[in-house]
N, C-alpha and C positions, 0 to 999 in steps of 0.2 A: 657473242660473249661480250659483256660490258667492260671488263678489265682484262684485256688480252695479253698483257705483258708479264714477263718474269725476269728475274735477275739471278744469275748464278756466279759463283766465283770461289776464291780461296782467300783466307786471311792468314798471313804469316807475320813472324817477327822480322827484325832487320837482318837476321842471319838466314832467312828463308825457311825457318822451322814453322810448321803449321801450328796455329793457335787453336787449341781445343776449347770449345765453350765460349768463344767470342760472340758478342751480341751484335746483330745488325738490325737497324731500324729505319723505316721510312718516316722521317720526322713529320709530325702532325697527323699521323695515322696510327692504327693499331697493327699495321703490317710489319713483320720482321722475321728474323730467324736466328738460330744459334748454330755455330759451326760444329761439324762432326769430328771424329777422331783424326781425320785427315785435314782439318781446317776448312772443309768445303761447306758451302751454304747454298740454299735456294729460297728465294722469296717469290711466291706465286701471286697471280691475280692483281697486278699493279695497274692502277688507273692511268690512262693517257695523260701526258703533260710533263712538266718539270717536277722533279722530286729531289729532296736532299736525303742522301743515304748516310747514316753514321755507323761506323764500326768501332767497337770498344771492347776492352777487356781490362780487368783489374791489373794495376801496375803498368799500364800502357796508355799512351796518349791517344785520345779519340781522333779518328780520321773521318772527315766529312767530304762528300763529293756531291755536286749537283749534276744530275743526269736527266736527259730529255727522253721521255718515253713517247715516241711518235712513230707512225708508220713511215714517215719521210726519213727517219734516222737510218742510214744505210749500215750501221753497225749491228743492227738486229738481224738475227737469223731465226725465222719462224716465230717472231715475237719475243725471242730470248736475247738478253744482253748479258755479256760476260764481263765482270768487273772484279779484279783482285785488289785487296787492300793489304798494305804493309803497315803494321803498327810499331811505333818506336816505344821502347821501354822508357818509362818516365813517370812523373807525378802528375796526376790528372788535375790537381788544384791550380794549374797555371791558367785557369780560366780568367783570372783578373790581374793579379800582381805578377807580371813578368817584365822582361826588358822592353818589349814592344809597348806595353802599357806605360812604362816609365817615360819613354820618348814622347808619347802622346800627352801624358800629364805635364811634362816640362813645357811642351809647346803651348798647351792650353793654360799654363800657370795654375795648375790644380794638382800639385804634388801631394800624395798621401803617404803617411807612415802607418802601416798596419800595426796595431797594438792588440795583444791578447795573450792568453796563456792560462796557467793554473788559477791565477787570481785576476779578477777583472781590474784593469788598470784605472787609475784616477788621473784626472787632469788638474794641475795646479795653476795658479796665476802665472808662474814662470813659464809653464807650458803654453798657456794662451799667448803670452808675450812672444815666445819663440815662433809660434804659428804665424802671428801677424808680421813679425820682422822678416822671416825667411820665406813667407808665402807657402807654408807647408800646413797640411791638415792632418791631425792624428785621427786615423780611422779605427774606431773601437770595434773589436770582435769579441769582447768578453772572454769567457772561458773556453770557447769552442775552437779557437785558432791554435794551430801548432806550427812550428817553424817548418818551412819547406824550401826546397831549392828555388822555387818560383819567387818567393819574397826576396831571397838573396840576389837573384838576377835584377829584380826591380830596384832594390836598395843600392846595388853596385852602380847602376846607371845614375840614380838620383844623387848618391854621395859624390860621385865624380863631378856632376854638374854643380852641386853646392860648394865643393872644394874650389872649383874654378871661379865661381861667382863671389864667394865670401871668404875664401881661405880657410884656415883651421877654426876660426871663431865659432862657427855654428856647432861644431863637434862638442864644444865644452858645455853648451846649454841645451842639448837635445834631451828629450824625455828619458828618464832613468831606464826604461825598458828597451830603448833603442841603443843604449850605450854598448851593449854586447855586440850588436851588429856593426856599430861604428868602429869598434876595436878589431873586428874581423877583416875590415876592408881598409887597406893602407891609404894614407893621405896622398892625394895626387894634385899637383899644382896645375 
């Protein structure tokens, strides 16, 4: 048999409740599965080698694991590997603007302020001056972006950094659309 391996397991939430209808996928392939009424899944005919397995469900943060499908892997029993996934409840959009990304952007001197909403924001001369002075770039998302906790985490880290570096001064000249967020996060010296 060309692809002798299979993967079985259960997908649960943080409380241990089975997640019905969670999707599992071997990235870069068309192989995957959906969990049953008990949160159980099976993926058959997996090719030998390393594979990234992702488990996801609406309103939960995707979990990814890199697994090695080789005969030498002693965790296999008759070509089967058992792997359970626990998904945390949360917003999936944390793929880009979260606190980890904020620390990375600060270190690389490439801070972004995500702008978007019901009306596509415009950038004025004052906004361009702000970007230059404070080393911040306004990232335009047009009408598609909505506020999520992820951006709040990102902004919290960035605002604290800007407060320490520039004091309150930057808060007075930030883009109009960012002023709501600035008011939500207290000034920190």
